[in-house]
C-alpha positions in Angstrom: 0.0 0.0 0.0 1.2 3.5 -0.8 1.2 6.6 1.4 1.7 10.3 0.6 4.2 12.4 2.5 5.2 16.0 1.9 8.8 17.0 1.4 9.2 20.7 1.5 5.5 21.0 0.6 5.8 18.7 -2.4 3.8 15.4 -2.3 5.8 12.2 -2.6 4.3 8.7 -2.8 6.1 6.1 -0.6 5.5 2.5 0.4 4.3 1.5 3.8 7.1 1.1 6.4 9.4 3.6 4.6 12.0 5.2 6.8 12.9 8.9 6.9 16.5 7.9 5.8 15.1 6.2 2.7 13.1 9.3 1.7 16.0 11.6 2.3 18.3 9.4 0.1 15.6 9.4 -2.6 15.3 13.1 -2.8 18.8 14.3 -2.1 22.2 13.3 -3.5 24.1 15.0 -0.6 22.9 14.7 3.0 25.8 16.4 4.8 25.0 19.7 6.4 21.2 19.3 6.6 18.7 19.1 9.3 15.3 17.4 9.1 12.0 18.4 10.7 9.2 15.8 10.8 5.9 17.3 11.7 7.7 20.4 13.1 10.0 18.3 15.3 13.7 18.1 14.6 14.8 14.5 14.1 18.5 13.7 15.0 20.4 12.1 12.2 21.0 9.0 14.3 17.2 8.4 14.3 16.6 8.8 10.5 16.9 5.1 9.8 14.5 4.0 12.6 11.9 6.7 12.0 9.1 5.1 10.0 6.9 7.6 8.1 3.1 7.7 8.2 0.6 9.0 5.6 0.5 12.8 5.4 3.7 13.3 7.4 5.3 16.7 6.7 9.1 16.6 6.2 11.1 19.8 6.0 14.7 19.7 4.8 16.8 22.5 6.1 20.2 23.1 4.5 23.1 24.8 6.3 24.3 28.0 4.8 27.8 29.2 5.3 28.3 32.9 5.9 29.8 35.5 8.0 
């Protein structure tokens, strides 16, 4: 069965039991220097693999910006 999650407000169809890590690897080629919010909660990188997504989850990918 398929579910719909939203990545930076864009709908993405995923299979049941898909992890946050799997979605991130699907949409990004480079995962260094990013933070992930799931339903407005920051998820530590160590938990991405074990965080299983649900239908209608909202994922925000935040990229680090260097500056001074």
